[in-house]
C-alpha positions in Angstrom: 110.7 85.8 115.3 109.5 88.5 113.0 105.8 89.5 113.1 103.8 92.4 111.6 101.6 94.0 114.2 99.1 96.8 114.6 99.2 99.0 117.7 96.0 100.6 116.8 93.3 100.6 114.1 94.0 102.5 110.9 95.7 102.3 107.6 98.7 100.3 106.5 101.0 103.0 107.9 100.2 101.6 111.3 101.8 98.2 110.5 105.1 97.6 112.4 107.6 94.8 111.8 108.7 93.6 115.3 110.6 90.8 117.0 108.5 88.8 119.4 108.7 85.3 121.0 107.5 82.3 119.1 104.0 81.1 120.2 103.7 78.6 122.9 101.8 75.4 121.9 98.7 73.9 123.5 98.5 70.1 123.5 96.5 70.0 120.2 98.5 72.6 118.3 101.4 72.4 115.9 104.0 75.1 115.3 104.2 76.1 111.6 107.4 77.7 110.1 105.6 80.0 107.7 106.6 79.8 104.1 103.7 81.8 102.6 100.6 83.6 103.7 97.6 85.1 102.0 95.5 88.2 102.7 91.9 88.8 102.1 89.5 91.8 101.9 88.5 91.1 105.5 92.1 91.7 106.6 92.1 95.1 104.8 88.7 96.2 106.1 89.0 95.0 109.7 92.2 97.0 110.4 90.3 100.3 110.3 87.9 99.5 113.1 88.8 99.2 116.8 85.4 97.6 117.4 85.8 95.3 114.5 89.3 94.2 115.5 88.2 93.5 119.1 85.0 91.8 118.0 86.2 89.6 115.2 89.9 89.1 116.2 91.0 90.1 119.7 91.2 93.1 122.1 94.9 92.4 122.4 97.2 95.3 121.4 99.5 95.3 119.6 97.6 92.8 117.5 98.8 90.4 114.8 96.4 89.9 111.9 96.1 87.1 109.4 94.5 83.7 109.1 95.9 82.0 106.0 99.2 80.1 106.2 101.2 77.4 104.5 104.5 76.0 105.9 106.4 73.3 107.6 105.6 71.7 111.0 108.5 72.3 113.3 107.0 71.4 116.7 103.9 69.5 117.9 101.8 69.5 121.1 101.8 66.3 123.2 98.3 65.2 122.0 98.8 65.9 118.3 98.1 62.8 116.2 97.7 63.9 112.6 101.1 65.6 112.0 104.8 65.1 112.8 107.7 67.5 112.5 108.6 68.0 108.9 105.1 67.7 107.5 103.9 70.4 105.1 100.5 71.9 106.0 98.1 74.7 105.2 95.0 76.1 106.6 92.9 79.0 107.8 93.8 79.4 111.5 91.2 80.3 114.1 88.7 82.2 112.1 86.7 84.0 113.4 89.3 84.8 116.1 93.0 85.5 116.5 94.9 83.6 113.8 98.2 85.6 114.2 99.4 84.5 110.7 101.4 87.6 109.9 104.4 86.0 111.5 107.4 83.7 110.8 105.9 81.0 113.1 102.2 80.3 113.6 100.5 78.0 116.1 97.5 76.2 114.8 95.2 73.5 116.1 95.7 70.3 114.1 92.0 70.1 113.4 92.1 73.2 111.3 94.8 72.1 108.9 95.4 69.8 105.9 98.5 68.4 104.3 99.8 70.2 101.3 99.5 67.7 98.3 102.8 66.8 96.5 103.6 69.3 93.7 101.5 72.1 95.2 103.6 75.2 96.0 103.5 77.0 99.4 102.1 80.0 97.6 99.2 78.1 96.0 98.5 76.3 99.2 98.5 79.6 101.2 95.8 81.2 99.0 93.6 78.1 99.0 92.4 78.8 102.5 89.9 81.5 103.7 88.6 82.4 100.2 88.4 78.8 99.1 86.8 77.6 102.4 84.3 80.5 102.1 83.3 79.3 98.6 83.1 75.6 99.7 81.1 76.3 102.9 78.6 78.4 100.9 78.1 75.9 98.2 78.2 72.5 100.0 74.8 71.1 101.0 73.2 73.8 98.8 74.2 72.9 95.2 73.7 69.6 93.4 74.4 68.4 89.9 72.2 70.1 87.3 71.5 73.2 89.4 71.8 76.6 87.8 74.1 78.7 89.9 74.8 82.5 89.8 78.1 83.6 91.3 78.7 87.3 91.7 82.2 88.8 91.3 83.5 85.6 89.7 87.0 86.9 89.1 87.6 87.7 92.8 89.3 85.7 95.4 86.2 83.9 96.6 84.4 84.0 93.3 87.1 82.3 91.3 87.2 79.4 93.7 83.4 79.3 93.8 83.1 78.8 90.0 85.5 75.9 90.1 83.8 74.2 93.1 80.3 74.7 91.7 81.5 73.1 88.4 83.0 70.2 90.4 79.5 69.7 91.9 78.0 69.5 88.5 76.3 72.9 88.3 75.7 75.1 85.3 77.4 78.3 86.3 76.7 81.9 85.5 79.3 84.4 86.7 79.5 88.2 86.7 82.6 90.3 86.3 83.9 93.2 84.2 84.4 92.6 80.5 88.2 92.6 80.9 88.0 89.5 83.1 85.5 87.6 80.8 88.1 85.1 79.5 89.5 84.5 82.9 86.0 83.7 84.3 85.2 81.4 81.4 88.6 79.7 81.8 87.6 78.7 85.3 84.7 76.7 83.9 81.9 79.3 84.0 79.3 78.4 81.4 78.1 82.0 80.8 79.7 85.3 81.6 77.7 88.5 82.4 79.4 91.9 82.2 78.0 93.7 85.3 78.8 97.1 83.8 76.9 96.7 80.6 74.4 93.9 81.3 71.6 93.7 83.9 71.7 90.1 85.1 68.2 90.5 86.5 66.9 91.1 83.0 68.8 88.1 81.5 68.6 85.2 83.8 65.7 83.0 85.0 65.2 79.9 87.1 68.4 80.1 89.1 68.5 77.6 91.9 71.3 79.1 93.9 72.9 82.5 94.2 76.2 83.3 95.8 76.1 86.9 96.8 79.5 88.6 97.5 78.3 92.2 97.0 75.6 93.1 99.4 71.9 94.0 99.8 71.4 95.7 96.5 72.7 92.9 94.4 71.0 90.3 96.6 67.6 92.0 96.2 68.0 92.0 92.4 69.1 88.4 92.6 65.7 87.3 94.0 64.1 88.3 90.7 66.0 85.6 88.8 65.5 82.7 91.2 63.2 79.7 90.9 60.8 78.8 93.7 62.6 76.9 96.4 65.9 78.5 95.5 68.5 79.7 98.0 70.7 82.7 98.2 73.8 82.7 100.5 75.5 86.1 101.2 78.9 86.7 102.6 78.5 90.4 102.2 76.0 91.0 105.0 76.4 90.2 108.7 72.6 89.6 108.8 69.9 89.6 106.3 67.7 92.8 106.4 64.1 92.1 107.4 62.8 93.6 104.1 64.9 91.2 102.1 63.7 88.2 104.3 60.1 89.2 103.6 60.6 89.5 99.9 62.3 86.1 99.8 59.5 84.5 101.8 56.9 85.8 99.4 58.8 84.2 96.5 59.3 80.9 98.5 63.0 81.5 98.5 65.6 81.2 101.3 68.2 83.8 102.1 71.1 83.3 104.5 74.1 85.3 105.7 77.2 83.2 106.2 80.6 83.6 107.9 83.3 81.1 107.1 84.8 79.0 109.9 88.0 77.1 110.3 87.5 73.4 109.4 90.1 70.8 108.8 87.7 68.4 107.0 86.9 71.1 104.5 90.5 71.9 104.1 91.2 68.2 103.4 88.5 68.3 100.7 90.2 71.4 99.1 93.5 69.6 99.3 92.1 66.6 97.3 90.8 69.0 94.6 94.3 70.6 94.4 95.9 67.2 94.2 93.6 66.1 91.3 93.9 69.5 89.5 90.3 70.4 89.5 90.9 73.4 91.7 93.6 75.8 90.5 94.1 79.0 92.5 95.0 82.1 90.6 97.7 84.2 92.3 97.7 87.7 90.7 100.6 89.1 92.8 103.2 87.7 95.2 104.7 90.2 97.7 107.5 89.8 100.2 106.4 89.5 103.8 108.0 93.0 104.4 105.7 94.5 101.7 102.5 94.1 103.8 101.6 97.7 103.3 101.8 97.3 99.5 99.8 94.1 99.7 97.0 95.7 101.6 96.9 98.6 99.2 96.5 96.1 96.3 93.6 94.4 98.1 92.0 97.7 98.9 92.1 98.8 95.2 89.2 96.3 94.6 90.8 95.3 91.3 92.5 92.1 92.4 92.0 89.1 90.1 92.1 85.9 92.1 94.4 86.1 95.1 97.4 87.9 96.7 100.1 86.0 98.5 103.2 87.0 100.5 106.3 84.9 100.9 108.7 84.9 103.8 
């Protein structure tokens, strides 16, 4: 099968298209014939660091990146009970860890997958994985109906899912983006848009119950100023919360938490149900061919992607 690998850390020029054996299945895994995959900022960033690749993914070299996949089940392990050959599935495979999704065939534990709803394309399914799971896992158990929620970078891959999920939960949503993406953000269901280039959200907002930080310490620190007592901030932009930020939050009776998404089939099933009912609609800004991985990574690294990027086989 064809796979795109890295022999060492570095830029997209280090990607190589190679022929390797199909993965061997464990008893709880299915073999997916890949129809579409998705890439994320973490894919683009991690490839530059040997330490990052070894720590988050695997010390194996050459290494196959990727976690987001949608396709057809073509083989099953002897203890698989949820899926049979021919089923259409999607999921985020083995994150954190070695998902090996940049390939024509991907092995995945059945517990990390969900069935693709009828009428949902492989492309839309493939992008509703890591980014959507990140948004869901940040919001669930933290947001309830009537809450005022602030989502930073609402036009991005994670942000555009977070707006829709927060609205599904009954929240009143404020979202930041550039002015050019205002209408897109509002079309997702955001109740109020803030242009981060011309408006200081910390001077506009008050009594926010939950903040979803996708930007880092500076934005998180400013966000504390707009939150109501007992509120919570979840960040996916920091590996751990700096001590000074923890101290500031404690003084204000706020909670701050860093979060890393994890593969979870139950959460994938919930996303599948939202796709099926039409309350979650992924926005795919660009679809590349599998062989255009270098171009796809360059697009992600530009920082200007609206929604998600997909690749088809």
